[in-house]
C-alpha positions as CSV (number, residue, x, y, z in Angstrom):
1,M,110.7,183.2,-48.7
2,V,112.0,186.5,-50.0
3,T,111.8,187.8,-53.5
4,G,114.2,190.4,-54.6
5,A,116.8,188.8,-52.3
6,N,120.1,189.7,-54.0
7,R,120.4,193.3,-52.7
8,G,119.0,196.2,-50.7
9,I,116.1,195.4,-48.6
10,G,115.7,191.8,-49.9
11,L,119.3,191.1,-49.0
12,E,119.1,192.7,-45.6
13,L,115.8,190.6,-45.0
14,V,117.6,187.3,-45.5
15,R,120.3,188.3,-43.2
16,Q,118.0,189.2,-40.6
17,L,115.7,186.3,-40.8
18,L,118.8,184.0,-40.8
19,A,120.2,185.8,-37.7
20,R,116.6,185.0,-36.1
21,G,117.1,181.2,-37.0
22,A,114.9,181.0,-39.9
23,T,115.4,179.0,-42.8
24,V,115.1,181.1,-45.8
25,E,114.1,180.5,-49.4
26,A,115.8,183.3,-51.4
27,A,114.6,184.2,-54.9
28,C,116.3,186.6,-57.6
29,R,116.5,186.9,-61.4
30,R,120.1,185.9,-61.7
31,P,121.3,183.6,-58.7
32,E,124.8,183.2,-60.3
33,D,125.5,186.9,-59.8
34,A,124.1,187.0,-56.5
35,R,127.5,186.3,-54.5
36,A,126.5,188.6,-51.6
37,L,123.3,186.5,-51.2
38,H,125.3,183.3,-51.4
39,A,127.6,184.4,-48.7
40,L,124.9,184.8,-46.1
41,G,124.7,181.2,-45.2
42,D,125.2,177.4,-46.1
43,A,122.5,175.4,-47.7
44,S,121.3,174.1,-44.2
45,A,119.8,177.4,-43.6
46,L,119.6,179.1,-47.2
47,R,118.7,178.0,-50.6
48,V,118.9,180.5,-53.4
49,H,116.5,180.0,-56.6
50,R,116.1,181.6,-59.8
51,C,112.4,183.9,-59.9
52,D,111.6,186.5,-62.3
53,V,108.4,187.7,-60.8
54,G,107.4,189.3,-64.1
55,D,107.4,186.1,-65.9
56,D,104.6,183.5,-65.4
57,A,106.4,180.6,-66.3
58,S,109.5,181.6,-64.0
59,V,107.1,181.9,-61.1
60,R,105.5,178.6,-61.7
61,A,108.9,176.7,-62.0
62,F,110.1,178.3,-58.9
63,A,106.8,177.0,-57.0
64,V,107.6,173.7,-58.3
65,E,111.2,173.7,-57.1
66,L,110.2,174.8,-53.6
67,G,108.5,171.3,-53.3
68,E,105.4,170.4,-51.3
69,G,106.8,171.5,-47.9
70,A,105.4,174.3,-45.7
71,I,106.1,178.1,-45.9
72,D,105.5,180.4,-43.0
73,L,106.1,183.7,-44.7
74,V,106.2,185.3,-48.0
75,V,107.8,188.5,-48.6
76,N,107.1,190.2,-52.1
77,N,110.0,192.4,-52.0
78,A,111.2,192.6,-55.6
79,G,110.4,195.7,-57.5
80,V,111.4,198.3,-60.1
81,S,111.4,202.0,-59.7
82,G,109.6,203.2,-62.7
83,G,112.3,204.6,-64.6
84,S,113.4,208.1,-65.3
85,R,110.5,209.4,-67.6
86,Q,107.5,209.4,-65.1
87,S,106.5,213.0,-65.0
88,L,103.4,214.6,-66.5
89,R,105.4,216.3,-69.5
90,D,107.5,213.1,-70.1
91,C,105.8,209.8,-69.6
92,D,107.3,206.4,-70.8
93,F,104.3,204.4,-71.1
94,A,106.1,201.0,-72.0
95,E,108.1,201.6,-68.9
96,A,105.1,202.2,-66.8
97,V,103.4,198.9,-68.0
98,R,106.6,197.0,-67.4
99,T,106.6,198.7,-63.7
100,Y,103.0,197.8,-63.1
101,D,103.8,193.8,-64.2
102,I,106.5,193.5,-61.7
103,D,105.6,195.8,-58.9
104,A,101.7,194.9,-58.7
105,L,101.3,191.8,-60.9
106,G,104.5,190.3,-59.6
107,P,103.6,189.7,-56.1
108,L,100.3,188.5,-57.0
109,R,101.7,185.8,-59.3
110,V,104.2,184.8,-56.3
111,S,101.3,184.9,-53.9
112,L,99.1,182.8,-55.6
113,A,101.7,180.3,-56.7
114,L,102.7,179.7,-53.1
115,L,99.4,179.3,-51.7
116,P,99.5,175.5,-51.4
117,Q,102.9,175.7,-49.4
118,L,101.5,178.8,-47.4
119,R,98.3,177.0,-46.3
120,R,100.7,174.2,-45.0
121,G,102.8,176.8,-42.7
122,A,102.6,177.7,-39.4
123,G,102.6,181.6,-39.6
124,K,100.7,181.9,-42.5
125,K,101.7,185.5,-43.6
126,L,102.2,187.3,-46.9
127,A,104.2,190.7,-46.6
128,H,104.2,192.9,-49.4
129,I,106.9,195.8,-49.6
130,T,105.3,198.8,-51.0
131,S,106.1,202.7,-50.7
132,G,104.6,205.9,-49.3
133,L,104.5,206.9,-52.7
134,G,101.6,204.4,-53.1
135,S,99.4,206.0,-50.7
136,I,96.7,207.9,-52.1
137,G,95.9,209.8,-49.1
138,D,99.6,211.0,-48.5
139,N,100.1,212.2,-52.0
140,K,100.8,216.0,-51.8
141,S,103.5,216.4,-54.5
142,G,102.5,214.5,-57.6
143,G,105.0,213.0,-60.0
144,F,106.2,209.4,-60.0
145,F,103.4,208.3,-62.2
146,A,104.3,204.7,-62.7
147,Y,105.8,203.9,-59.5
148,R,102.7,205.6,-57.7
149,M,100.3,203.7,-59.5
150,A,101.9,200.5,-59.6
151,K,102.3,200.6,-55.5
152,A,98.9,201.7,-55.4
153,A,97.7,198.7,-57.2
154,L,99.9,196.6,-54.8
155,D,98.3,198.0,-51.9
156,M,94.8,197.1,-53.3
157,M,96.1,193.4,-54.1
158,A,97.2,193.2,-50.5
159,K,93.8,194.2,-49.2
160,N,92.2,192.0,-51.7
161,L,94.1,189.0,-50.5
162,A,93.5,190.0,-47.0
163,V,89.7,189.7,-47.5
164,E,89.7,186.4,-49.6
165,L,92.1,184.6,-47.5
166,R,90.7,185.3,-44.3
167,G,89.1,182.0,-44.0
168,D,92.3,180.3,-44.5
169,G,93.9,181.8,-41.8
170,I,96.2,183.8,-44.0
171,V,97.4,187.3,-43.2
172,S,98.2,189.7,-46.1
173,V,99.9,193.2,-45.3
174,A,101.3,195.9,-47.2
175,I,104.6,197.5,-45.5
176,N,106.0,200.8,-46.3
177,P,109.9,200.5,-45.8
178,G,110.6,204.3,-45.8
179,W,113.2,206.0,-48.0
180,V,115.9,203.7,-47.6
181,Q,119.7,203.8,-48.4
182,T,119.7,201.1,-51.3
183,D,120.7,201.0,-54.9
184,M,117.2,202.1,-55.5
185,G,116.7,204.6,-52.8
186,G,120.3,206.1,-53.4
187,P,123.0,207.2,-50.9
188,S,121.0,210.5,-49.8
189,A,118.0,208.3,-48.6
190,A,116.9,208.9,-44.9
191,I,117.1,205.5,-43.5
192,A,119.8,202.7,-43.3
193,V,118.5,199.4,-44.8
194,G,119.4,197.5,-41.4
195,D,117.0,200.0,-39.6
196,S,114.2,199.7,-42.2
197,V,114.3,195.9,-42.1
198,R,114.2,195.6,-38.4
199,G,110.9,197.8,-38.6
200,I,109.6,195.7,-41.4
201,L,110.0,192.4,-39.4
202,R,108.2,194.2,-36.4
203,A,105.5,194.8,-38.7
204,I,105.2,191.4,-40.1
205,D,105.4,190.1,-36.3
206,G,102.5,192.4,-35.5
207,A,100.3,191.7,-38.3
208,T,97.2,189.6,-37.6
209,I,93.9,188.6,-39.1
210,D,92.2,191.2,-37.3
211,N,94.5,194.2,-38.3
212,C,96.0,193.3,-41.6
213,G,93.1,195.3,-43.6
214,D,93.7,198.5,-41.7
215,G,95.9,200.6,-44.0
216,I,99.6,200.2,-45.1
217,F,101.9,199.2,-42.3
218,D,104.8,201.6,-41.7
219,W,108.4,200.3,-40.6
220,K,108.2,203.0,-38.0
221,G,105.0,201.5,-36.4
222,G,101.5,202.7,-36.9
223,R,99.8,203.0,-40.4
224,Y,99.7,205.0,-43.6
225,P,96.4,205.8,-45.1
226,W,95.6,203.8,-48.2
């Protein structure tokens, strides 16, 4: 299952997962507008659902729509960038709260809502797409207050879930995708989306109960500091 599946990293995740032979449940806020997503596969391999990760009722309805089956992997990819006012001199607090609600609480909403299906799965993995800007240890430049703070909170959530779900055999890991050429990352970004997603999937494949709490996984391999 992939959230934010209508564009960018989410869309490419769906594409590459389908190419692996997976059956994918793809979620986005407006399925009726997600033409590129619908074009990736037929109903035998791909189902597209409505889900706004910032809305409790929407997430609950999505979980009900998925039914009682098993899910092997949940990828919490949906997120926002924090807006244009994130500096020390000009901070939009309302947008910062919205960013936290979507980027940090949204993945928690989805993870908790889908725990019954995940417990029935074979893979039992939660993967949360974070950012290097959320790393406290790697912060040398400041700025991007809303986005940095929301992604740091997401990383703590990933760690908490790794600790609390260990007894269920569920892996929870935060993965840094790098600076990617998407609508959010912009055309000047350093990494093609296909390369980033291949690295993300390698990181997911390599995540285990024993290593999922050891820092942020990186799309290139290795770890980022918390």
